[in-house]
DSSP file (Angstrom, degrees, kcal/mol; ACC not computed):
  #  RESIDUE AA STRUCTURE BP1 BP2  ACC     N-H-->O    O-->H-N    N-H-->O    O-->H-N    TCO  KAPPA ALPHA  PHI   PSI    X-CA   Y-CA   Z-CA
    1    1 A X     >        0   0    0      0, 0.0     4,-1.8     0, 0.0     3,-0.3   0.000 360.0 360.0 360.0 -35.6    0.0    0.0    0.0
    2    2 A X  H  >  +     0   0    0      1,-0.2     4,-2.3     2,-0.2     5,-0.1   0.851 360.0  60.6 -58.9 -32.4    2.9    2.4    0.7
    3    3 A X  H  > S+     0   0    0      1,-0.2     4,-1.9     2,-0.2    -1,-0.2   0.917 103.8  48.9 -60.5 -43.6    3.8    2.1   -3.0
    4    4 A X  H  > S+     0   0    0     -3,-0.3     4,-1.9     1,-0.2    -1,-0.2   0.897 110.3  50.8 -64.0 -39.9    0.5    3.5   -4.0
    5    5 A X  H  X S+     0   0    0     -4,-1.8     4,-2.7     1,-0.2    -1,-0.2   0.894 108.7  52.1 -62.5 -38.2    0.8    6.4   -1.6
    6    6 A X  H  X S+     0   0    0     -4,-2.3     4,-2.8     1,-0.2    -1,-0.2   0.874 105.4  54.6 -66.1 -35.0    4.2    7.1   -2.9
    7    7 A X  H  X S+     0   0    0     -4,-1.9     4,-2.4     2,-0.2    -1,-0.2   0.905 110.5  46.8 -65.2 -38.8    2.8    7.2   -6.5
    8    8 A X  H  X S+     0   0    0     -4,-1.9     4,-2.8     2,-0.2     5,-0.3   0.913 112.5  49.2 -66.9 -40.4    0.2    9.8   -5.3
    9    9 A X  H  X S+     0   0    0     -4,-2.7     4,-2.2     2,-0.2    -2,-0.2   0.928 113.3  45.8 -66.0 -41.2    2.9   11.9   -3.5
   10   10 A X  H  X S+     0   0    0     -4,-2.8     4,-2.7     1,-0.2    -1,-0.2   0.933 113.8  50.5 -64.7 -43.3    5.2   11.8   -6.5
   11   11 A X  H  X S+     0   0    0     -4,-2.4     4,-2.4    -5,-0.2    -2,-0.2   0.904 111.3  45.8 -63.3 -43.2    2.3   12.7   -8.8
   12   12 A X  H  X S+     0   0    0     -4,-2.8     4,-2.7     2,-0.2     5,-0.2   0.923 113.5  50.4 -66.3 -42.4    1.1   15.7   -6.7
   13   13 A X  H  X S+     0   0    0     -4,-2.2     4,-2.3    -5,-0.3    -2,-0.2   0.936 112.3  47.2 -61.7 -46.0    4.6   17.0   -6.4
   14   14 A X  H  X S+     0   0    0     -4,-2.7     4,-2.6     1,-0.2    -1,-0.2   0.913 113.3  47.0 -57.3 -48.6    5.2   16.7  -10.1
   15   15 A X  H  X S+     0   0    0     -4,-2.4     4,-1.8     2,-0.2    -1,-0.2   0.890 110.0  53.5 -65.1 -39.5    1.9   18.4  -10.9
   16   16 A X  H  <>S+     0   0    0     -4,-2.7     5,-2.5     1,-0.2    -1,-0.2   0.927 112.6  44.6 -60.0 -44.9    2.6   21.2   -8.4
   17   17 A X  H ><5S+     0   0    0     -4,-2.3     3,-1.6     1,-0.2    -2,-0.2   0.902 109.2  55.6 -69.7 -39.4    6.0   21.9  -10.0
   18   18 A X  H 3<5S+     0   0    0     -4,-2.6    -1,-0.2     1,-0.3    -2,-0.2   0.863 110.6  46.3 -58.1 -35.5    4.5   21.7  -13.5
   19   19 A X  T 3<5S-     0   0    0     -4,-1.8    -1,-0.3    -5,-0.2    -2,-0.2   0.358 114.8-120.3 -90.4   7.1    2.0   24.4  -12.5
   20   20 A X  T < 5 +     0   0    0     -3,-1.6     2,-0.4     1,-0.2    -3,-0.2   0.909  61.4 150.0  55.7  46.2    4.8   26.5  -10.9
   21   21 A X      < -     0   0    0     -5,-2.5    -1,-0.2    -6,-0.1     2,-0.2  -0.865  41.0-140.8-107.9 141.6    3.2   26.4   -7.5
   22   22 A X     >  -     0   0    0     -2,-0.4     4,-2.7     1,-0.1     5,-0.2  -0.517  34.9-105.5 -86.2 168.4    5.0   26.4   -4.1
   23   23 A X  H  > S+     0   0    0      1,-0.2     4,-2.5     2,-0.2     5,-0.2   0.919 122.8  50.8 -60.8 -44.5    3.6   24.2   -1.4
   24   24 A X  H  > S+     0   0    0      2,-0.2     4,-2.1     1,-0.2    -1,-0.2   0.908 111.2  49.1 -59.6 -40.9    2.0   27.3    0.4
   25   25 A X  H  > S+     0   0    0      2,-0.2     4,-2.6     1,-0.2     5,-0.2   0.922 111.5  48.6 -64.0 -46.7    0.4   28.4   -2.9
   26   26 A X  H  X S+     0   0    0     -4,-2.7     4,-2.3     1,-0.2     6,-0.2   0.921 110.9  51.2 -61.0 -44.2   -1.0   24.8   -3.5
   27   27 A X  H  X>S+     0   0    0     -4,-2.5     5,-2.2     1,-0.2     4,-1.2   0.901 112.3  46.6 -62.2 -42.1   -2.4   24.6    0.1
   28   28 A X  H  <5S+     0   0    0     -4,-2.1     3,-0.2    -5,-0.2    -1,-0.2   0.931 114.0  46.2 -63.7 -47.0   -4.1   28.0   -0.3
   29   29 A X  H  <5S+     0   0    0     -4,-2.6    -2,-0.2     1,-0.2    -1,-0.2   0.850 117.2  44.3 -67.4 -34.0   -5.6   27.2   -3.7
   30   30 A X  H  <5S-     0   0    0     -4,-2.3    -1,-0.2    -5,-0.2    -2,-0.2   0.656 108.1-122.9 -88.1 -14.4   -6.8   23.8   -2.5
   31   31 A X  T  <5S+     0   0    0     -4,-1.2     2,-0.3     1,-0.3    -3,-0.2   0.809  72.2 115.7  76.4  30.5   -8.1   25.0    0.8
   32   32 A X      < -     0   0    0     -5,-2.2    -1,-0.3    -6,-0.2    -2,-0.1  -0.792  69.8 -90.6-122.9 168.4   -6.0   22.7    2.9
   33   33 A X     >  -     0   0    0     -2,-0.3     4,-2.0     1,-0.1     5,-0.2  -0.408  27.0-121.2 -79.8 156.6   -3.2   23.3    5.3
   34   34 A X  H  > S+     0   0    0      1,-0.2     4,-2.5     2,-0.2     5,-0.2   0.889 115.0  57.1 -58.5 -39.4    0.4   23.5    4.5
   35   35 A X  H  > S+     0   0    0      2,-0.2     4,-2.9     1,-0.2    -1,-0.2   0.910 104.7  53.4 -58.0 -44.6    1.2   20.7    6.8
   36   36 A X  H  > S+     0   0    0      2,-0.2     4,-3.2     1,-0.2    -1,-0.2   0.949 109.0  48.4 -59.5 -49.4   -1.3   18.5    4.8
   37   37 A X  H  X S+     0   0    0     -4,-2.0     4,-2.6     2,-0.2    -1,-0.2   0.920 112.5  48.8 -59.4 -44.5    0.5   19.3    1.5
   38   38 A X  H  X S+     0   0    0     -4,-2.5     4,-1.3     1,-0.2    -1,-0.2   0.937 112.4  47.5 -62.0 -46.0    3.8   18.5    3.0
   39   39 A X  H  <>S+     0   0    0     -4,-2.9     5,-2.3     2,-0.2     4,-0.5   0.915 112.4  51.1 -58.1 -46.3    2.5   15.2    4.4
   40   40 A X  H ><5S+     0   0    0     -4,-3.2     3,-1.1     1,-0.2    -2,-0.2   0.925 111.1  45.7 -59.0 -46.2    0.9   14.3    1.1
   41   41 A X  H 3<5S+     0   0    0     -4,-2.6    -1,-0.2     1,-0.2    -2,-0.2   0.688 110.8  54.5 -71.9 -17.0    4.1   15.0   -0.9
   42   42 A X  T 3<5S-     0   0    0     -4,-1.3    -1,-0.2    -3,-0.4    -2,-0.2   0.453 116.5-113.3 -94.9  -1.7    6.1   13.0    1.7
   43   43 A X  T < 5 -     0   0    0     -3,-1.1    -3,-0.2    -4,-0.5   -37,-0.1   0.804  40.2-169.6  79.4  31.8    3.9    9.9    1.3
   44   44 A X      < -     0   0    0     -5,-2.3    -1,-0.1     1,-0.1     3,-0.1  -0.245  22.3-132.4 -50.9 142.5    2.3    9.9    4.8
   45   45 A X  S    S+     0   0    0      1,-0.2     2,-0.5   -40,-0.0    -1,-0.1   0.720  89.0  50.6 -77.1 -22.5    0.4    6.6    5.2
   46   46 A X        +     0   0    0      2,-0.0     2,-0.3     0, 0.0    -1,-0.2  -0.939  66.4 150.4-124.4 114.8   -2.8    8.1    6.5
   47   47 A X        -     0   0    0     -2,-0.5     2,-0.4    -3,-0.1     3,-0.0  -0.979  49.0-105.1-136.6 145.9   -4.5   11.0    4.8
   48   48 A X     >  -     0   0    0     -2,-0.3     4,-1.9     1,-0.2     3,-0.3  -0.604  23.7-146.7 -73.9 126.2   -8.0   12.1    4.4
   49   49 A X  H  > S+     0   0    0     -2,-0.4     4,-2.4     1,-0.2    14,-0.2   0.826  96.1  58.8 -61.1 -33.1   -9.3   11.2    1.0
   50   50 A X  H  > S+     0   0    0      1,-0.2     4,-1.6     2,-0.2    -1,-0.2   0.888 109.2  44.5 -66.1 -38.5  -11.6   14.3    0.8
   51   51 A X  H  > S+     0   0    0     -3,-0.3     4,-1.6     2,-0.2    -1,-0.2   0.842 109.7  54.0 -77.9 -31.8   -8.5   16.5    1.3
   52   52 A X  H  X S+     0   0    0     -4,-1.9     4,-3.0     2,-0.2     5,-0.2   0.932 110.0  49.5 -59.9 -44.3   -6.5   14.6   -1.2
   53   53 A X  H  X S+     0   0    0     -4,-2.4     4,-2.9     1,-0.2    -2,-0.2   0.850 103.8  58.8 -62.4 -35.8   -9.3   15.1   -3.6
   54   54 A X  H  X S+     0   0    0     -4,-1.6     4,-0.5     2,-0.2    -1,-0.2   0.897 111.5  42.0 -60.8 -39.0   -9.3   18.9   -2.8
   55   55 A X  H >< S+     0   0    0     -4,-1.6     3,-1.4     2,-0.2     4,-0.4   0.947 115.2  48.5 -71.9 -49.8   -5.7   19.0   -4.0
   56   56 A X  H ><>S+     0   0    0     -4,-3.0     3,-2.2     1,-0.3     5,-1.8   0.858  99.5  68.7 -64.1 -32.2   -6.2   16.7   -7.1
   57   57 A X  H ><5S+     0   0    0     -4,-2.9     3,-1.6     1,-0.3    -1,-0.3   0.808  88.8  63.6 -55.1 -28.5   -9.2   18.8   -8.1
   58   58 A X  T <<5S+     0   0    0     -3,-1.4    -1,-0.3    -4,-0.5    -2,-0.2   0.725 106.9  44.7 -64.9 -21.8   -6.9   21.7   -8.9
   59   59 A X  T < 5S-     0   0    0     -3,-2.2    -1,-0.3    -4,-0.4    -2,-0.2   0.253 123.1-104.1-106.5   9.3   -5.3   19.5  -11.6
   60   60 A X  T < 5S+     0   0    0     -3,-1.6     2,-0.3     1,-0.3    -3,-0.2   0.821  85.9 112.4  73.2  30.2   -8.7   18.2  -12.9
   61   61 A X      < -     0   0    0     -5,-1.8     2,-0.3    -8,-0.2    -1,-0.3  -0.821  42.8-171.0-131.5 166.9   -8.2   14.8  -11.2
   62   62 A X        -     0   0    0     -2,-0.3     2,-0.1    -3,-0.1    -9,-0.1  -0.974  34.8 -92.8-151.9 162.5   -9.8   12.7   -8.3
   63   63 A X        +     0   0    0     -2,-0.3     2,-0.3   -14,-0.2   -10,-0.0  -0.432  51.2 170.2 -69.4 148.5   -9.1    9.6   -6.5
   64   64 A X        -     0   0    0     -2,-0.1     2,-0.3     2,-0.0    -1,-0.0  -0.968  36.2 -81.8-155.1 171.6  -10.7    6.4   -7.9
   65   65 A X        -     0   0    0     -2,-0.3     2,-0.5     1,-0.0     0, 0.0  -0.607  36.5-164.1 -80.2 135.6  -10.8    2.6   -7.7
   66   66 A X        -     0   0    0     -2,-0.3     2,-0.1     0, 0.0    -2,-0.0  -0.985  19.8-123.5-123.1 126.9   -8.3    0.7   -9.5
   67   67 A X        -     0   0    0     -2,-0.5     2,-0.3     2,-0.0     0, 0.0  -0.373  31.9-174.5 -66.3 140.6   -8.7   -3.0  -10.2
   68   68 A X        -     0   0    0     -2,-0.1     2,-1.0     0, 0.0     3,-0.1  -0.899  38.2 -96.6-132.9 163.2   -5.9   -5.3   -9.0
   69   69 A X    >>  -     0   0    0     -2,-0.3     4,-1.5     1,-0.2     3,-0.6  -0.713  36.2-165.0 -77.8 102.2   -5.1   -9.0   -9.3
   70   70 A X  H 3> S+     0   0    0     -2,-1.0     4,-2.4     1,-0.2     6,-0.2   0.858  83.6  59.7 -63.3 -34.7   -6.7  -10.3   -6.0
   71   71 A X  H 3>>S+     0   0    0      1,-0.2     5,-2.5     2,-0.2     4,-0.7   0.890 105.4  49.2 -63.7 -35.1   -4.9  -13.7   -6.2
   72   72 A X  H <45S+     0   0    0     -3,-0.6    -1,-0.2     3,-0.2    -2,-0.2   0.865 110.7  50.9 -70.5 -36.5   -1.5  -11.9   -6.2
   73   73 A X  H  <5S+     0   0    0     -4,-1.5    -2,-0.2     1,-0.2    -1,-0.2   0.887 117.3  36.2 -67.9 -40.1   -2.5   -9.9   -3.2
   74   74 A X  H  <5S-     0   0    0     -4,-2.4    -1,-0.2     2,-0.0    -2,-0.2   0.422 114.9-111.5 -96.6   2.2   -3.7  -12.7   -1.1
   75   75 A X  T  <5S+     0   0    0     -4,-0.7    -3,-0.2    -5,-0.2    -4,-0.1   0.764  71.4 136.0  82.0  25.2   -1.0  -15.1   -2.3
   76   76 A X      <       0   0    0     -5,-2.5    -4,-0.2    -6,-0.2    -1,-0.1  -0.171 360.0 360.0 -98.9  41.4   -3.1  -17.6   -4.3
   77   77 A X              0   0    0     -6,-0.3    -1,-0.2    -5,-0.1    -5,-0.1   0.502 360.0 360.0 -76.6 360.0   -0.8  -17.8   -7.3
């Protein structure tokens, strides 16, 4: 699961830089705290999905369900 969070953190950081935003600017525009943006970009394990979506919404994106191979996850290969 940490790998998925890292993907989100890398994605948000990349999008922020592409849009030439500082962390404080991103926090202000998304309506979240600066600490939240820092936690998000550092891959914190526990984050509120609604706040993640507030950030992603600035880039025209949202969290969603992704299908995975269940047998690989539970070890039934």
